[in-house]
Backbone of each chain as ProteinMPNN parsed JSONL, in Angstrom:
{"seq_chain_A": "XXXXXXXXXXXXXXXXXXXXXXXXXXXXXXXXXXXXXXXXXXXXXXXXXXXXXXXXXXXXXXXXXXXXXXXXXXXXXXXXXXXXXXXXX", "coords_chain_A": {"N_chain_A": [[104.356, 46.998, 4.278], [107.007, 46.21, 3.946], [107.134, 44.055, 5.685], [105.366, 42.189, 4.517], [106.739, 41.796, 2.151], [109.011, 40.551, 3.154], [107.836, 38.176, 4.051], [106.974, 37.079, 1.589], [109.435, 36.768, 0.295], [110.634, 34.931, 2.004], [108.938, 32.772, 1.531], [109.59, 32.269, -1.152], [112.265, 31.47, -0.842], [111.935, 29.209, 0.706], [110.571, 27.542, -1.109], [112.597, 27.292, -2.991], [114.452, 25.859, -1.465], [113.046, 23.456, -1.2], [113.041, 22.582, -3.866], [115.791, 22.219, -4.217], [116.168, 20.143, -2.413], [114.74, 18.137, -3.66], [116.289, 17.744, -5.941], [118.593, 16.852, -4.697], [117.809, 14.403, -3.645], [117.06, 13.033, -5.94], [119.062, 13.292, -7.839], [121.08, 12.061, -10.478], [123.831, 11.7, -10.454], [126.847, 11.852, -8.418], [127.929, 14.396, -8.366], [125.768, 16.052, -8.853], [124.387, 15.83, -6.46], [126.196, 16.969, -4.663], [126.281, 19.572, -5.648], [123.632, 20.327, -5.212], [123.585, 20.3, -2.415], [125.388, 22.397, -1.887], [123.965, 24.554, -2.939], [121.812, 24.475, -1.206], [123.075, 25.235, 1.16], [123.592, 27.926, 0.496], [121.0, 28.957, 0.24], [120.164, 28.617, 2.86], [121.775, 30.485, 4.154], [120.623, 32.816, 3.123], [118.068, 32.604, 4.27], [118.724, 32.878, 6.971], [119.66, 35.528, 7.006], [117.286, 36.839, 6.35], [115.805, 36.158, 8.622], [117.195, 37.557, 10.562], [116.628, 40.165, 9.681], [113.887, 40.16, 10.14], [113.581, 39.722, 12.894], [114.865, 41.917, 13.804], [117.42, 41.884, 14.951], [120.938, 41.797, 15.273], [122.134, 39.308, 15.612], [122.232, 37.081, 14.039], [124.011, 37.112, 11.973], [126.543, 36.141, 12.427], [126.065, 33.424, 12.531], [125.301, 33.088, 9.864], [127.707, 33.684, 8.57], [129.3, 31.593, 9.549], [127.958, 29.396, 8.399], [128.409, 29.94, 5.701], [131.245, 29.701, 5.479], [131.684, 27.029, 6.363], [130.157, 25.625, 4.512], [131.531, 26.141, 2.092], [134.061, 24.987, 2.647], [133.392, 22.296, 3.128], [132.27, 21.535, 0.676], [134.488, 21.821, -1.005], [136.143, 19.883, 0.106], [134.729, 17.47, -0.375], [134.73, 17.539, -3.137], [137.454, 17.397, -3.736], [137.85, 14.823, -2.816], [136.316, 13.407, -4.668], [137.764, 13.956, -6.949], [140.425, 12.963, -6.52], [140.321, 10.708, -4.948], [141.195, 10.979, -2.444], [141.535, 13.205, 0.306], [143.554, 14.864, 1.431], [146.59, 14.634, 0.03]], "CA_chain_A": [[104.823, 46.56, 2.962], [108.274, 45.497, 4.084], [106.887, 42.768, 6.345], [104.802, 41.261, 3.531], [107.81, 41.453, 1.219], [109.847, 39.549, 3.826], [107.105, 36.898, 4.02], [107.002, 36.548, 0.223], [110.811, 36.344, 0.016], [110.832, 33.692, 2.739], [108.233, 31.704, 0.809], [110.408, 31.952, -2.333], [113.47, 30.737, -0.462], [111.5, 27.878, 1.113], [110.314, 26.764, -2.331], [113.902, 26.98, -3.571], [115.039, 24.781, -0.662], [112.37, 22.204, -1.542], [113.539, 22.15, -5.177], [117.14, 21.688, -4.029], [116.074, 18.838, -1.743], [114.316, 17.162, -4.668], [117.452, 17.417, -6.779], [119.55, 16.093, -3.886], [117.351, 13.026, -3.501], [116.857, 12.405, -7.234], [120.169, 13.502, -8.753], [121.631, 10.791, -10.932], [125.272, 11.567, -10.216], [127.317, 12.392, -7.142], [128.174, 15.832, -8.496], [124.484, 16.726, -8.703], [124.041, 15.899, -5.041], [127.072, 17.95, -4.016], [125.836, 20.901, -6.081], [122.375, 20.634, -4.52], [123.924, 20.639, -1.023], [125.995, 23.724, -1.873], [122.89, 25.529, -3.131], [121.024, 24.516, 0.027], [123.823, 26.09, 2.082], [123.418, 29.335, 0.132], [119.636, 29.355, 0.589], [120.078, 28.722, 4.317], [122.342, 31.791, 4.503], [119.611, 33.832, 2.816], [117.004, 32.509, 5.27], [119.2, 33.457, 8.229], [119.667, 36.988, 6.878], [115.893, 37.264, 6.451], [115.375, 36.039, 10.021], [117.775, 38.698, 11.256], [115.848, 41.354, 9.351], [112.55, 40.072, 10.723], [113.68, 39.858, 14.343], [115.565, 43.181, 14.065], [118.557, 41.667, 15.844], [122.12, 41.468, 14.463], [122.803, 38.134, 16.166], [122.208, 35.929, 13.155], [124.991, 37.213, 10.89], [127.664, 35.249, 12.716], [125.638, 32.106, 12.062], [125.346, 33.068, 8.41], [129.116, 33.595, 8.18], [129.763, 30.226, 9.832], [127.393, 28.49, 7.402], [129.095, 30.202, 4.438], [132.592, 29.125, 5.489], [131.645, 25.57, 6.46], [129.674, 25.1, 3.246], [132.602, 26.166, 1.094], [135.111, 24.024, 2.987], [132.908, 20.921, 2.953], [132.13, 21.272, -0.757], [135.826, 21.632, -1.574], [136.674, 18.598, 0.577], [134.067, 16.38, -1.104], [135.158, 17.584, -4.531], [138.807, 16.835, -3.785], [137.733, 13.371, -2.681], [135.832, 12.863, -5.935], [138.796, 14.083, -7.974], [141.669, 12.24, -6.295], [140.179, 9.534, -4.106], [141.816, 11.285, -1.164], [141.32, 14.631, 0.531], [144.888, 15.462, 1.51], [147.485, 13.579, -0.467]], "C_chain_A": [[106.101, 45.742, 3.088], [108.079, 44.132, 4.73], [106.308, 41.752, 5.355], [105.837, 40.868, 2.497], [108.752, 40.426, 1.831], [109.17, 38.185, 3.823], [107.173, 36.263, 2.63], [108.389, 36.03, -0.127], [111.13, 35.051, 0.765], [110.127, 32.517, 2.089], [109.012, 31.29, -0.435], [111.606, 31.095, -1.95], [113.101, 29.339, 0.036], [111.203, 26.972, -0.073], [111.62, 26.366, -3.009], [114.588, 25.853, -2.801], [114.377, 23.445, -0.975], [112.851, 21.681, -2.904], [114.949, 21.575, -5.065], [117.116, 20.328, -3.351], [115.638, 17.764, -2.727], [115.486, 16.767, -5.561], [118.463, 16.591, -5.993], [119.108, 14.639, -3.749], [117.308, 12.307, -4.844], [118.144, 12.289, -8.032], [120.919, 12.267, -9.185], [123.111, 10.619, -10.619], [125.621, 12.158, -8.849], [127.487, 13.907, -7.205], [126.881, 16.631, -8.37], [124.121, 16.875, -7.237], [124.901, 16.921, -4.313], [126.648, 19.369, -4.386], [124.54, 21.306, -5.397], [122.636, 20.988, -3.06], [124.52, 22.037, -0.929], [124.927, 24.806, -2.045], [121.989, 25.614, -1.902], [121.74, 25.328, 1.109], [123.56, 27.56, 1.775], [122.013, 29.817, 0.482], [119.448, 29.447, 2.099], [120.684, 30.031, 4.808], [121.326, 32.904, 4.253], [118.47, 33.802, 3.832], [117.45, 33.1, 6.605], [119.25, 34.974, 8.156], [118.247, 37.542, 6.967], [115.38, 37.192, 7.886], [115.944, 37.185, 10.855], [117.063, 39.998, 10.949], [114.492, 41.344, 10.051], [112.573, 40.297, 12.233], [114.303, 41.186, 14.769], [116.693, 43.006, 15.076], [119.751, 41.259, 14.991], [122.84, 40.209, 14.925], [122.99, 37.029, 15.143], [123.29, 35.976, 12.084], [126.201, 36.337, 11.147], [127.327, 33.825, 12.292], [125.688, 31.998, 10.555], [126.784, 32.966, 7.907], [129.665, 32.195, 8.413], [129.245, 29.252, 8.782], [128.089, 28.686, 6.06], [130.458, 29.521, 4.408], [132.558, 27.6, 5.522], [131.118, 24.943, 5.175], [130.745, 25.079, 2.185], [133.651, 25.096, 1.376], [134.636, 22.588, 2.748], [132.747, 20.574, 1.48], [133.486, 21.031, -1.407], [136.41, 20.292, -1.143], [136.052, 17.432, -0.194], [134.518, 16.361, -2.56], [136.582, 17.082, -4.695], [138.762, 15.317, -3.657], [137.253, 12.746, -3.98], [136.909, 12.927, -7.008], [139.917, 13.07, -7.762], [141.483, 10.917, -5.581], [140.777, 9.734, -2.732], [141.687, 12.782, -0.943], [142.645, 15.371, 0.592], [145.876, 14.382, 1.121], [148.774, 13.57, 0.344]], "O_chain_A": [[106.264, 44.716, 2.428], [108.76, 43.168, 4.38], [106.712, 40.589, 5.352], [105.828, 39.737, 2.009], [109.241, 39.535, 1.137], [109.822, 37.16, 3.62], [107.402, 35.061, 2.502], [108.523, 34.986, -0.766], [111.812, 34.175, 0.233], [110.643, 31.399, 2.088], [109.093, 30.102, -0.748], [111.93, 30.122, -2.63], [113.852, 28.387, -0.178], [111.534, 25.787, -0.058], [111.749, 25.26, -3.534], [115.231, 24.991, -3.4], [115.048, 22.414, -1.016], [113.046, 20.477, -3.073], [115.279, 20.584, -5.716], [117.931, 19.458, -3.66], [116.094, 16.623, -2.654], [115.651, 15.594, -5.896], [119.122, 15.721, -6.561], [119.946, 13.738, -3.737], [117.5, 11.092, -4.892], [118.328, 11.344, -8.8], [121.359, 11.491, -8.337], [123.591, 9.489, -10.528], [124.823, 12.852, -8.22], [127.227, 14.614, -6.231], [126.883, 17.746, -7.85], [123.609, 17.912, -6.816], [124.412, 17.653, -3.453], [126.654, 20.264, -3.54], [124.355, 22.469, -5.042], [121.984, 21.88, -2.517], [124.204, 22.785, -0.004], [124.973, 25.844, -1.385], [121.463, 26.681, -1.584], [121.093, 26.029, 1.887], [123.331, 28.353, 2.688], [121.838, 30.937, 0.96], [118.659, 30.264, 2.574], [120.184, 30.629, 5.761], [121.182, 33.819, 5.063], [117.957, 34.853, 4.215], [116.661, 33.745, 7.295], [118.92, 35.648, 9.132], [118.021, 38.585, 7.581], [114.615, 38.053, 8.321], [115.272, 37.717, 11.739], [116.901, 40.844, 11.828], [114.006, 42.383, 10.499], [111.703, 40.97, 12.784], [114.275, 41.541, 15.948], [116.904, 43.854, 15.943], [119.598, 40.455, 14.072], [124.032, 40.05, 14.662], [123.811, 36.133, 15.342], [123.481, 35.0, 11.359], [126.823, 35.84, 10.207], [128.175, 33.106, 11.764], [126.066, 30.96, 10.013], [127.059, 32.254, 6.941], [130.405, 31.666, 7.583], [129.984, 28.384, 8.32], [128.338, 27.714, 5.348], [130.796, 28.843, 3.437], [133.31, 26.946, 4.799], [131.562, 23.864, 4.78], [130.863, 24.102, 1.446], [134.081, 24.384, 0.469], [135.386, 21.762, 2.228], [133.048, 19.453, 1.069], [133.626, 20.15, -2.255], [137.094, 19.633, -1.925], [136.758, 16.516, -0.617], [134.671, 15.292, -3.151], [136.893, 16.413, -5.68], [139.534, 14.608, -4.302], [137.723, 11.674, -4.363], [136.971, 12.059, -7.879], [140.324, 12.389, -8.704], [142.384, 10.078, -5.596], [140.866, 8.795, -1.94], [141.724, 13.553, -1.903], [142.844, 16.371, -0.097], [145.991, 13.353, 1.786], [149.66, 12.756, 0.086]]}, "seq_chain_B": "XXXXXXXXXXXXXXXXXXXXXXXXXXXXXXXXXXXXXXXXXXXXXXXXXXXXXXXXXXXXXXXXXXXXXXXXXXXXXXXXXXXXXXXXXXXXXXXXXXXXXXXXXXXXXXXXXXXXXXXXXXXXX", "coords_chain_B": {"N_chain_B": [[109.493, 55.49, 9.42], [110.691, 56.065, 6.244], [109.014, 56.495, 3.074], [110.221, 56.179, 0.565], [112.641, 54.865, 1.124], [111.586, 52.504, 2.072], [110.35, 51.463, -0.203], [112.612, 51.096, -1.799], [114.125, 49.193, -0.311], [112.309, 47.058, -0.273], [112.073, 46.441, -3.016], [114.684, 45.624, -3.639], [114.901, 43.4, -1.976], [112.893, 41.689, -2.964], [113.91, 41.272, -5.518], [116.204, 39.803, -4.864], [115.051, 37.476, -3.692], [113.562, 36.417, -5.87], [115.685, 35.899, -7.603], [117.097, 33.857, -6.248], [115.102, 31.872, -6.331], [114.879, 31.474, -9.093], [117.404, 30.444, -9.702], [117.275, 27.997, -8.297], [115.149, 26.737, -9.583], [116.285, 26.399, -12.093], [118.298, 24.602, -11.346], [116.717, 22.413, -10.759], [115.418, 21.775, -13.158], [116.968, 21.745, -15.537], [118.585, 19.815, -18.19], [121.048, 18.497, -17.823], [124.25, 17.874, -16.293], [126.266, 19.783, -16.712], [124.878, 21.968, -17.639], [123.224, 22.34, -15.468], [124.987, 23.216, -13.61], [125.377, 25.847, -14.196], [123.156, 27.376, -13.394], [122.723, 27.645, -10.407], [125.189, 28.671, -9.506], [125.522, 31.196, -10.523], [123.074, 32.653, -10.353], [122.283, 32.393, -7.654], [124.351, 33.643, -6.341], [123.993, 36.322, -7.049], [121.486, 36.658, -5.856], [122.024, 36.304, -3.101], [123.743, 38.489, -2.746], [121.95, 40.612, -3.216], [120.072, 40.247, -1.147], [121.694, 40.567, 1.099], [122.455, 43.222, 0.726], [119.962, 44.475, 0.978], [119.385, 43.842, 3.643], [121.465, 45.203, 4.934], [120.834, 47.848, 4.274], [118.353, 48.043, 5.52], [119.022, 47.744, 8.242], [120.66, 49.945, 8.473], [119.215, 52.247, 7.695], [116.668, 52.156, 8.853], [116.909, 51.245, 11.49], [119.115, 52.473, 12.482], [121.551, 51.242, 13.022], [124.21, 50.737, 11.573], [125.986, 48.224, 10.155], [128.814, 46.405, 8.85], [128.711, 43.703, 8.229], [127.197, 42.187, 6.486], [128.068, 42.795, 3.761], [130.471, 41.449, 3.951], [129.74, 38.733, 4.004], [128.531, 38.591, 1.463], [130.714, 39.205, -0.179], [132.455, 37.116, 0.423], [131.009, 34.912, -0.573], [130.933, 35.677, -3.231], [133.582, 35.394, -3.912], [134.058, 32.644, -3.412], [132.181, 31.039, -4.782], [132.76, 30.732, -7.66], [135.096, 29.197, -7.441], [134.178, 26.807, -6.288], [132.428, 25.996, -8.343], [134.231, 25.577, -10.423], [135.789, 23.467, -9.41], [133.833, 21.49, -9.145], [133.082, 21.113, -11.832], [135.478, 20.183, -12.83], [135.663, 17.722, -11.477], [133.456, 16.49, -12.614], [134.259, 16.239, -15.276], [136.34, 14.485, -14.808], [135.033, 12.213, -13.927], [133.799, 11.502, -16.228], [131.203, 12.351, -17.11], [128.424, 12.376, -19.278], [127.59, 14.913, -21.562], [124.601, 16.702, -22.644], [123.023, 15.87, -25.787], [122.969, 17.91, -27.675], [125.158, 19.493, -27.314], [127.732, 21.602, -28.416], [130.945, 21.15, -30.027], [132.045, 18.731, -28.875], [134.37, 17.334, -28.949], [136.236, 18.747, -27.604], [135.818, 18.127, -24.975], [137.039, 15.63, -24.475], [139.671, 16.329, -24.969], [140.089, 18.189, -22.965], [139.777, 16.542, -20.807], [142.004, 14.971, -21.02], [143.819, 16.873, -20.442], [144.946, 18.49, -22.472], [145.807, 21.16, -24.729], [143.323, 22.906, -26.729], [142.843, 22.116, -30.194], [144.487, 23.975, -32.824], [142.405, 26.077, -34.668], [141.348, 25.343, -37.912], [141.008, 27.336, -40.808], [137.918, 27.364, -42.456], [136.986, 26.9, -45.728]], "CA_chain_B": [[110.107, 54.868, 8.23], [110.418, 56.823, 5.033], [108.374, 55.653, 2.065], [111.148, 55.865, -0.532], [113.578, 53.834, 1.581], [110.866, 51.231, 2.165], [110.179, 50.941, -1.564], [113.937, 50.648, -2.257], [114.499, 47.95, 0.373], [111.384, 46.006, -0.712], [112.392, 46.009, -4.385], [115.945, 44.861, -3.631], [114.634, 42.106, -1.324], [112.141, 40.819, -3.877], [114.843, 40.863, -6.577], [117.035, 38.724, -4.347], [114.265, 36.254, -3.543], [113.265, 35.834, -7.191], [116.922, 35.358, -8.18], [117.34, 32.553, -5.623], [114.118, 30.907, -6.828], [115.209, 31.158, -10.484], [118.547, 29.547, -9.687], [116.898, 26.653, -7.861], [114.34, 26.134, -10.649], [117.233, 25.934, -13.09], [118.949, 23.393, -10.826], [115.794, 21.281, -10.771], [114.79, 21.448, -14.429], [117.824, 21.637, -16.722], [118.694, 18.39, -18.497], [122.404, 17.99, -17.919], [124.99, 18.423, -15.154], [127.036, 20.976, -17.072], [123.949, 23.102, -17.678], [122.715, 22.551, -14.122], [126.0, 23.924, -12.824], [125.348, 27.285, -14.468], [122.048, 28.107, -12.782], [122.874, 28.112, -9.032], [126.432, 29.375, -9.176], [125.44, 32.619, -10.866], [121.861, 33.332, -9.883], [122.208, 32.459, -6.204], [125.298, 34.648, -5.867], [123.314, 37.618, -7.166], [120.411, 36.722, -4.869], [122.604, 36.552, -1.777], [124.208, 39.874, -2.713], [120.808, 41.52, -3.09], [119.464, 40.139, 0.193], [122.627, 41.182, 2.047], [122.359, 44.674, 0.566], [118.692, 44.903, 1.555], [119.497, 43.747, 5.093], [122.323, 46.277, 5.42], [120.087, 49.105, 4.176], [117.303, 48.03, 6.537], [119.612, 48.016, 9.548], [121.291, 51.255, 8.524], [118.304, 53.367, 7.501], [115.478, 52.091, 9.7], [117.222, 50.971, 12.899], [120.283, 53.289, 12.821], [122.713, 50.446, 13.439], [124.844, 50.356, 10.305], [127.127, 47.325, 10.293], [129.363, 45.95, 7.571], [128.89, 42.258, 8.235], [126.54, 41.582, 5.324], [128.935, 42.773, 2.583], [131.506, 40.422, 4.129], [129.144, 37.474, 3.55], [128.34, 38.663, 0.017], [132.032, 39.164, -0.831], [132.978, 35.753, 0.588], [130.347, 34.024, -1.54], [131.337, 36.1, -4.577], [134.901, 34.82, -4.186], [134.163, 31.19, -3.328], [131.279, 30.293, -5.673], [133.427, 30.251, -8.871], [136.05, 28.129, -7.106], [133.37, 25.598, -6.136], [131.92, 25.58, -9.657], [135.347, 25.05, -11.201], [136.187, 22.144, -8.917], [132.767, 20.533, -9.469], [133.136, 20.769, -13.255], [136.66, 19.335, -13.014], [135.348, 16.355, -11.054], [132.525, 15.916, -13.591], [135.082, 15.802, -16.401], [137.139, 13.346, -14.38], [134.147, 11.047, -13.849], [133.309, 11.272, -17.594], [129.762, 12.526, -17.256], [128.108, 12.707, -20.643], [126.734, 16.087, -21.725], [123.419, 16.495, -23.461], [123.487, 15.571, -27.138], [123.063, 19.103, -28.516], [126.327, 20.287, -26.963], [128.655, 21.781, -29.531], [132.372, 20.946, -29.799], [132.23, 17.713, -27.841], [135.738, 16.814, -28.98], [137.024, 19.493, -26.614], [135.669, 17.47, -23.674], [138.078, 14.611, -24.301], [140.971, 16.984, -24.886], [140.206, 18.795, -21.639], [139.94, 15.455, -19.847], [143.404, 14.564, -21.111], [144.62, 18.064, -20.122], [145.665, 18.991, -23.641], [145.202, 22.389, -25.248], [142.49, 22.666, -27.913], [143.571, 22.164, -31.466], [144.346, 25.244, -33.544], [141.277, 25.971, -35.585], [141.689, 25.527, -39.324], [139.987, 28.149, -41.495], [137.095, 26.57, -43.375], [136.651, 27.652, -46.952]], "C_chain_B": [[109.703, 55.65, 6.98], [109.876, 55.909, 3.939], [109.352, 55.261, 0.963], [112.156, 54.795, -0.107], [112.88, 52.477, 1.684], [110.675, 50.613, 0.789], [111.504, 50.394, -2.088], [114.303, 49.296, -1.641], [113.617, 46.794, -0.089], [111.727, 45.504, -2.106], [113.681, 45.198, -4.412], [115.729, 43.473, -3.032], [113.887, 41.163, -2.252], [112.998, 40.381, -5.052], [115.721, 39.708, -6.106], [116.277, 37.413, -4.216], [113.942, 35.6, -4.875], [114.525, 35.27, -7.835], [117.256, 33.989, -7.576], [116.373, 31.497, -6.152], [114.428, 30.502, -8.266], [116.399, 30.204, -10.55], [118.171, 28.134, -9.279], [115.99, 25.965, -8.88], [115.243, 25.623, -11.767], [117.966, 24.682, -12.644], [118.023, 22.189, -10.92], [115.395, 20.861, -12.181], [115.739, 21.234, -15.594], [118.283, 20.201, -16.94], [120.046, 17.742, -18.209], [123.201, 18.565, -16.75], [125.704, 19.718, -15.513], [126.131, 22.191, -17.239], [123.377, 23.392, -16.298], [123.702, 23.315, -13.259], [125.902, 25.429, -13.028], [124.313, 28.012, -13.628], [122.321, 28.542, -11.338], [124.085, 28.995, -8.822], [126.401, 30.831, -9.6], [124.241, 33.291, -10.219], [121.827, 33.44, -8.361], [123.221, 33.44, -5.629], [124.683, 36.045, -5.935], [122.196, 37.755, -6.134], [120.925, 36.993, -3.48], [123.121, 37.981, -1.674], [123.074, 40.853, -2.53], [120.2, 41.463, -1.691], [120.378, 40.751, 1.25], [122.574, 42.703, 1.953], [121.069, 45.212, 1.175], [118.744, 44.865, 3.078], [120.347, 44.883, 5.656], [121.598, 47.618, 5.352], [118.996, 49.184, 5.235], [117.873, 48.362, 7.912], [120.182, 49.43, 9.619], [120.301, 52.399, 8.469], [117.131, 53.352, 8.469], [115.797, 51.91, 11.177], [118.446, 51.734, 13.394], [121.411, 52.483, 13.442], [123.379, 49.909, 12.183], [126.052, 49.47, 10.589], [127.584, 46.903, 8.9], [129.636, 44.458, 7.603], [128.29, 41.627, 6.994], [127.377, 41.67, 4.049], [130.078, 41.791, 2.705], [130.992, 39.068, 3.64], [129.01, 37.464, 2.023], [129.674, 38.542, -0.716], [132.642, 37.777, -0.737], [132.33, 34.807, -0.414], [130.727, 34.388, -2.967], [132.708, 35.544, -4.934], [134.817, 33.3, -4.3], [133.245, 30.428, -4.275], [131.943, 29.891, -6.998], [134.446, 29.151, -8.614], [135.319, 26.792, -6.979], [132.889, 25.076, -7.484], [133.027, 24.986, -10.505], [135.753, 23.662, -10.729], [135.12, 21.099, -9.212], [132.819, 20.143, -10.947], [134.37, 19.93, -13.56], [136.375, 17.897, -12.602], [134.343, 15.704, -12.003], [133.261, 15.462, -14.841], [135.851, 14.538, -16.042], [136.305, 12.076, -14.309], [133.479, 10.729, -15.182], [131.784, 11.299, -17.661], [129.463, 12.983, -18.682], [127.251, 13.967, -20.695], [125.513, 15.744, -22.557], [123.844, 16.487, -24.933], [123.684, 16.823, -27.988], [124.312, 19.932, -28.24], [127.293, 20.373, -28.129], [130.078, 21.519, -29.066], [132.639, 19.917, -28.712], [133.618, 17.085, -27.878], [136.616, 17.525, -27.951], [136.91, 18.875, -25.23], [136.777, 16.453, -23.446], [139.454, 15.249, -24.201], [141.157, 17.652, -23.531], [140.387, 17.72, -20.572], [141.372, 14.951, -19.841], [144.358, 15.703, -20.809], [145.517, 18.478, -21.271], [145.02, 20.309, -24.065], [144.299, 22.08, -26.44], [143.283, 22.833, -29.194], [143.438, 23.539, -32.095], [143.288, 25.117, -34.631], [141.729, 26.241, -37.009], [140.606, 26.364, -39.983], [139.229, 27.316, -42.515], [136.699, 27.427, -44.562], [135.164, 27.513, -47.253]], "O_chain_B": [[108.52, 55.859, 6.712], [110.212, 54.727, 3.869], [109.315, 54.13, 0.478], [112.487, 53.913, -0.899], [113.483, 51.436, 1.424], [110.815, 49.403, 0.617], [111.529, 49.353, -2.744], [114.731, 48.377, -2.339], [114.102, 45.678, -0.277], [111.684, 44.302, -2.366], [113.77, 44.197, -5.124], [116.295, 42.489, -3.509], [114.203, 39.976, -2.323], [112.852, 39.262, -5.543], [115.957, 38.754, -6.848], [116.792, 36.356, -4.582], [114.031, 34.38, -5.011], [114.454, 34.266, -8.543], [117.648, 33.07, -8.295], [116.77, 30.358, -6.395], [114.268, 29.338, -8.633], [116.409, 29.27, -11.351], [118.685, 27.17, -9.845], [116.048, 24.745, -9.03], [115.006, 24.552, -12.325], [118.232, 23.794, -13.455], [118.483, 21.068, -11.134], [115.06, 19.696, -12.391], [115.352, 20.592, -16.57], [118.366, 19.435, -15.98], [120.169, 16.525, -18.344], [122.865, 19.642, -16.257], [125.744, 20.649, -14.709], [126.562, 23.32, -17.008], [123.075, 24.541, -15.979], [123.315, 23.98, -12.298], [126.291, 26.205, -12.155], [124.551, 29.137, -13.19], [122.166, 29.728, -11.046], [124.033, 29.957, -8.056], [127.181, 31.632, -9.085], [124.362, 34.356, -9.613], [121.392, 34.46, -7.826], [122.997, 34.01, -4.561], [124.827, 36.847, -5.012], [121.978, 38.84, -5.597], [120.357, 37.803, -2.748], [122.962, 38.622, -0.635], [123.201, 41.82, -1.778], [119.854, 42.494, -1.115], [119.9, 41.382, 2.193], [122.638, 43.395, 2.969], [121.067, 46.267, 1.808], [118.207, 45.755, 3.737], [120.025, 45.459, 6.695], [121.725, 48.438, 6.261], [118.737, 50.254, 5.786], [117.297, 49.154, 8.658], [120.193, 50.046, 10.684], [120.507, 53.423, 9.121], [116.644, 54.41, 8.868], [115.039, 52.37, 12.032], [118.788, 51.664, 14.574], [122.144, 52.988, 14.292], [123.143, 48.771, 11.779], [127.027, 49.916, 11.194], [126.853, 47.024, 7.917], [130.648, 43.99, 7.082], [128.815, 40.632, 6.494], [127.406, 40.697, 3.296], [130.613, 41.336, 1.694], [131.705, 38.341, 2.95], [129.33, 36.471, 1.369], [129.767, 37.869, -1.742], [133.269, 37.303, -1.684], [133.014, 33.993, -1.034], [130.835, 33.51, -3.823], [132.983, 35.253, -6.099], [135.437, 32.719, -5.19], [133.508, 29.257, -4.552], [131.707, 28.768, -7.444], [134.646, 28.275, -9.455], [135.779, 25.773, -7.494], [132.932, 23.874, -7.746], [132.809, 24.011, -11.225], [136.03, 22.78, -11.542], [135.447, 19.948, -9.498], [132.622, 18.976, -11.285], [134.334, 19.067, -14.436], [136.786, 16.959, -13.284], [134.372, 14.486, -12.181], [132.935, 14.42, -15.409], [135.999, 13.634, -16.864], [136.802, 10.986, -14.595], [132.681, 9.795, -15.268], [131.158, 10.387, -18.201], [130.143, 13.853, -19.226], [126.28, 14.078, -19.947], [125.401, 14.647, -23.104], [124.892, 17.028, -25.285], [124.482, 16.809, -28.926], [124.508, 20.972, -28.869], [127.633, 19.367, -28.752], [130.391, 21.642, -27.882], [133.36, 20.184, -27.751], [134.004, 16.38, -26.946], [137.614, 16.975, -27.486], [137.793, 19.064, -24.393], [137.382, 16.406, -22.375], [140.308, 14.782, -23.447], [142.269, 17.679, -23.003], [141.057, 17.941, -19.563], [141.898, 14.555, -18.801], [145.574, 15.535, -20.906], [146.695, 18.78, -21.08], [143.843, 20.551, -23.798], [144.506, 21.064, -27.105], [144.255, 23.586, -29.262], [142.415, 24.203, -31.934], [143.286, 24.164, -35.41], [142.404, 27.233, -37.284], [139.418, 26.138, -39.751], [139.836, 26.638, -43.344], [136.155, 28.521, -44.416], [134.679, 28.07, -48.239]]}, "name": "protein", "num_of_chains": 2, "seq": "XXXXXXXXXXXXXXXXXXXXXXXXXXXXXXXXXXXXXXXXXXXXXXXXXXXXXXXXXXXXXXXXXXXXXXXXXXXXXXXXXXXXXXXXXXXXXXXXXXXXXXXXXXXXXXXXXXXXXXXXXXXXXXXXXXXXXXXXXXXXXXXXXXXXXXXXXXXXXXXXXXXXXXXXXXXXXXXXXXXXXXXXXXXXXXXXXXXXXXXXXXXXXXXXXXXXXX"}
């Protein structure tokens, strides 16, 4: 039961990633694209946690933490650039 | 593997997956940037929290290796997602993105863009 639930959850997250990719390619404004990238980072973290559950190895959490931190920092940098025209004034 | 723990972990995992899917559907279908900002920043945070909780319970109850790395990820996203949403909405105000026409109190958009406080509301007779 747990294995099939993991498969179904992985299918849900894959569909969510496809929807985010569609918004990233279509989005009319820059902010839409940045938001779609941030959501894709979050879905990638969820996929890595699912992979760690499936493989029964705790090796993937460091990758998930790295993706979380880099996604936040990159989103903040791009948003500062959109606000000010410069990242560090 | 106990049956009750399996049912608990499965339900939490499916809740997390459906929450992530709902947030991404909202990102793809809502008509406006300010409404599109609401869907991922709330629903995906709840989904990540649920999946991290399910992973921690799976490792702790079924494999007897209880670690506290997953709540760290969930807590980090719980702290940083509102900051990201606030900065994105500030940049949307700065770039003068138009909201959808049904939005109420659109005069507050210009006042927020000029960084003024909202006007004191006059009582309507």
